[in-house]
Steps between C-alpha positions, in 0.01 A plus 500: 500500500647833386383830644559841343575635156875529552546136599270391217702708253818330623341158451407595143852631434641168622274304266292342777179319409216734608180298539251765614485857629243657734444875516314701764254774396689802367828311462515563125487875563838498674799613292642211299252243631275486193805438281609223736159334485497522122847346493401195704194451278729502196700226670187289534417556868142545611419839659207528742367828637377443853224661702583737783642332810590167341879549490492625859346168607744287302832677557709434812604864544316774688514738202519276193617600155221553242639224276558134579609222268545125495839409352629151433805410711800489266656163430876496552740314270670197653840651418451820699727390787763344275546822304483745793787737573325665798233322703317617810389215727240568772480251786201524737435868425143500623388861462342548154596866492865407549480233231358750253775746589764230451367420154494869407858539626616195306345629179660843549843348565485284188450163669420208272270314741339521844441176689235504773568185700252314719384711794523822295186701425327432168666738250177516301272599787335843449716669765822361354403606149420852625823526700700385198343782296454247222862378506367149559435502123845636412728244664447120504367383838512140622270423793469211744840337458690347792802707600768228518434348154488849348834595655647168387381568145645849506835356608494253211431789261809682626344773714673623815240478779523799733277506808393826664542494879451776758823417686816300453541526125756682287441836332339437160765700313754243616345238272545475124141558390587551135479121468160326474344535844187414696404737782316305771282684753299360788219562744452857623530397866710185512718533192623203299445149641816362661457179300572692179846614609658199329325596176657847483841605371521823701320720753465874459421753771436860395708742712270739688664801667168602650318362803230290331524131584438381145359591160164401358544197273403706197758768580770241562426326171513835319846576641632158398339488154626846414846413632495225238399756237772741619775241483392392154498859375848550645628180341367616163684836513834482314806582708645849454820529288802387697286316759406136526 
């Protein structure tokens, strides 16, 4: 279930299969909305104009968007892990808002896949889709996999598996993240399961000069994913004359 014109537009841009769209009274009068509705009709989706109060009863938000849509969950190619250069693995991240933020972060950082392991919130729930701002349609997402087999597969595909921990890890810039890498984040309260420590190649702790005990899992993932992007940009810059 997709709510809002912006998220629906992102789904269309990504080539998602739009099954049906529902518009509240007056929705078509909003700037750009009529064009959006005409676009989904051109793509073969059914558009229904609802009576007053219907969307308010169906939506799970206090002030719902005037447009809702039913979009088919994208099917992911079986080779998505084998060809990944940057993967974000979520282990027991239970808050759907955080999961949506993680997917949006991964898409922005150029990740090739997001894996939502067992115990992680459904990435296609309405709250996750909203929090991702439609990024759930821009980056391949695998849901429901067991963490250990996924990490084992990533190892076999040559990815360096870096776990995010609140304490005891090394600074992320100390790792070579220009190589294929999987960033692994855990539960907001308890972190990564201890049993997974043998399935990781390194542990990263983000240095925090301030007094906060830890970062939100979405913020931590953003720091690590963009550290990967930074290192890869740096590696791609030719050395200055006379320097190696």
